N, C-alpha and C positions, 0 to 999 in steps of 0.2 A: 473283855479282851476280844471276844468273838465279833462284837459290833465294830471294833476298830478295823478288823480285817475285811468286814463287809464294806465299810466306807472306803478302804483302800481299793478293793475290787471294783466298786462302783466308779470311783474316780478314774481308774485305769480304763474302764470301758468308755467313759465319756471322752477321755483323751484320745483313745484309738478312733472313736467316731469323728472327733474334731480333726485328727491327723488325716483321716480318710478324705474328708471334704476339702481340706486345705492342700492335699497332695495332688489333686486333679490338675490344677494349673501348673504345678511343678513338673508333673509327668509330661504334660503337653509341651512345656518349654524344653525339657530334656530331649524329647523326640524331635523338635524343630532343630535344635543344635546339632543333632547327630544325623539328620536326614540326608545330608549331602554325601555321606559315606556309603559304600556298597553294602549290600544286605548283611553279609557275615561280619564285616567290620562294624556296622551300625550296632548289632546286637552285642558284640564284644565291648565296644566303647561304652554302651549303656551299663553293662555289667561292671566294668572297671570303674566307671563314674560313680555307681552306687557304692562299690567297695570303698572308694576314696572318700565319698560323702560320709560313710559310716565312721571312718577314722576322724574326719573333721567334726562330725556331730558329737562323737563321744568326747573329744577334746573340749569342744565348746560347752557341753553339759558339765564336764568336770570343772571347768573354769568358772562358769556361771554359778554352780552350786556353792563354791567357796564364798562367793559374794552375795548369795541370796539373802543372808540375814543382815546385811549392811543396809540401813534404812535409806541412805542416799541412792544406792543401786536399785532398791525396791521402788523408790519414787521415779527414777528414770525409766525403769521397766514399765511401771504403771502408765506413765505419760506416753511411752512409745506404743504400748498395746492399745490404749484408748485412741491415740492419734491414728494408728494403722487401721483400726476398725472403722472409725468415723470417716477417715479419708476415703475408704472404699464405699461406705454406705452413702456418703454425700455426693458420690458420682465422679470421683477422680478417675482418670484414664490409666488403668493398670498397664496398658500396652507400653506407655512411656517408660515405666519401671522395668518391664520385661525386655524392652529393646536394648537396655544397657548390657545385657548378657547374651544378646543374640547375634553378635558379630560373626561373620562367616568364618568357618575354620577350614584349613586346607589339609592338614595331616591328621593321622589317627591319634597320636598322643596329645597334640594341642587340643583336639576335640575332647579327649578324656579329661584333660585339665579343666576345660571350660564346663564340662558336665559336673565335675566335683565342686567347683567354685560356685556354679549356679545354684546347686542344691544347698550349699552353705548359706548363700544369700537369702534363699527362700525359707531356710530352716530356723532362722533367728527368732521369728515371731512365734513359731510353734514351740521352740525350746523355752522361751520366756513364759508362754502360756502354761506349759507343763510345770515349770518351776513354781509359778504363781499358785497353781492349784495344789501342788505337792507340799509346799512349805506350810500350808494351812492345815494339813492333816495332823492327827494326834501323834505324839511321840510313841515309839515302839521300843521293845527291849533289844532290838538289833543294834550292833555297833555302828557308830557313825562312819561315813565314807564320803570323801569328796566335800567335806565341810557340811554335810547334811546327815540327818538320821538315815540309817542304812536302808530302811524300807522306802523312805521318800526318794532317795537317790535311785533305788531300783525302779520305782514307778516312772521317773523321768526317763531312765534308760530304756525301759520296755516300751514307753510311748514313742521314743525316738526310733527304736528298731522297728516298731509297728509301722511308723510312717514310711520308712525305707522299703519294707515289704509291700506295703500298699502301693507305693510308687511303682515298684517293679512288676508286681503280679496283678494288681487290680486297677491300674491306671485307666485302661480302656473303659472299664465299667463306670468308674467315677466320672470320666469325661462325658460319657453318654448320659449319665444321670444329670449332670449339670446342664448339658445341652437340652435335656428333656425338661428339667426343672431349674431354670436359671436363677430363680429366687433363692435356692439353697446356698449359693455362694455368698449372697448378702447375709443370709442367716449365720453362716460360719463366721463371717467377720463381725457380726453383731455379738456373737458369743465371745470372740477374741476381745472386743471392747469391754464386755461385761466382766471377763476375767481380769482385765486391766483395772476395772473399778474395785474388784476384790483385792487386788494387790495394793491399790491406793488405800483401802480401808486398813489393811495390815500395816502399811506405812504410817498412817495416822495413829494407829494404836501402839506403835513401837515405843518402848519405854523411854527412849531419848527424844521422842516427839510429844507424846502425851496428849494429843488432841482428843482421842477416843480412849476409853478404858482398855487396858492391856488385854483383858480377857474377851473383849467384844468380838473379835474375828472368829473366836472359837466357841462363842455362845450359841445357844439353841435358836435365838431370834434371828441373828444374822445368817446362820447356816441355813435355816428354813427359807429365808428371803432369797438368798443366793441361788439355792438349788431350784426353788419354785420359778424364779425368773429365767434361769438357764433352761429348764425343761419346757417352760411355756414358750420360750423363744424357738427352741428346736422343733417342738410339735407344731407351733403356729407357722413356722417357716415351711415345714413340709406341706401343710394343707393350703397355705396361702401362695406358695410358689407357683402352683398350677402346672399343668403340662403344656408344652408347646404344641400348637396345632401343626 
């Protein structure tokens, strides 16, 4: 039982790190949306936007968790995560996606609404990644909640909350880090794509699909391969990203 909680703790740390890397662009976009407001209103708008985003994220997590064990939804999620990661890695222009939420706002509350909706738009990939990692964790004695094992649901919720905290309090540091090491952003999206592969493996091992043995996603071989590739990607991304002169 102790090894299960160690695996849960390690997964939570990985998700917090991934949320941190993926939150930098989100935080930058939120700052751009609110920058036309006066100083006090700008800070208040970002605070309200984060609060609104928390409500939206929790609702999205709750809805996704109910569908997490439906293999069709798993397949769609796997395809989306792989597409998202590969689209970025292969050089698509993210500014085109960001510009869809960067229309100028005139008033305080319209800006708050845009901040909340922008965070929801950027949060979908991180929520799917968190669910993909969480549903592969071992079952626990905790009661089910939101269609998932209680501990798995808690991992997803904590990761989402961590993302919002990082956006609000550590955005400047992450933006500076990505400016200093631009390759880390590509590393984050590579990890998202690899998590999509894991979700695809879970889909193929679903009892209604049967392409892979049902126990394969939870076996020692696949677990070792998955974490080895993920850690190698993270460590390699750090050293290969290099510093900007």
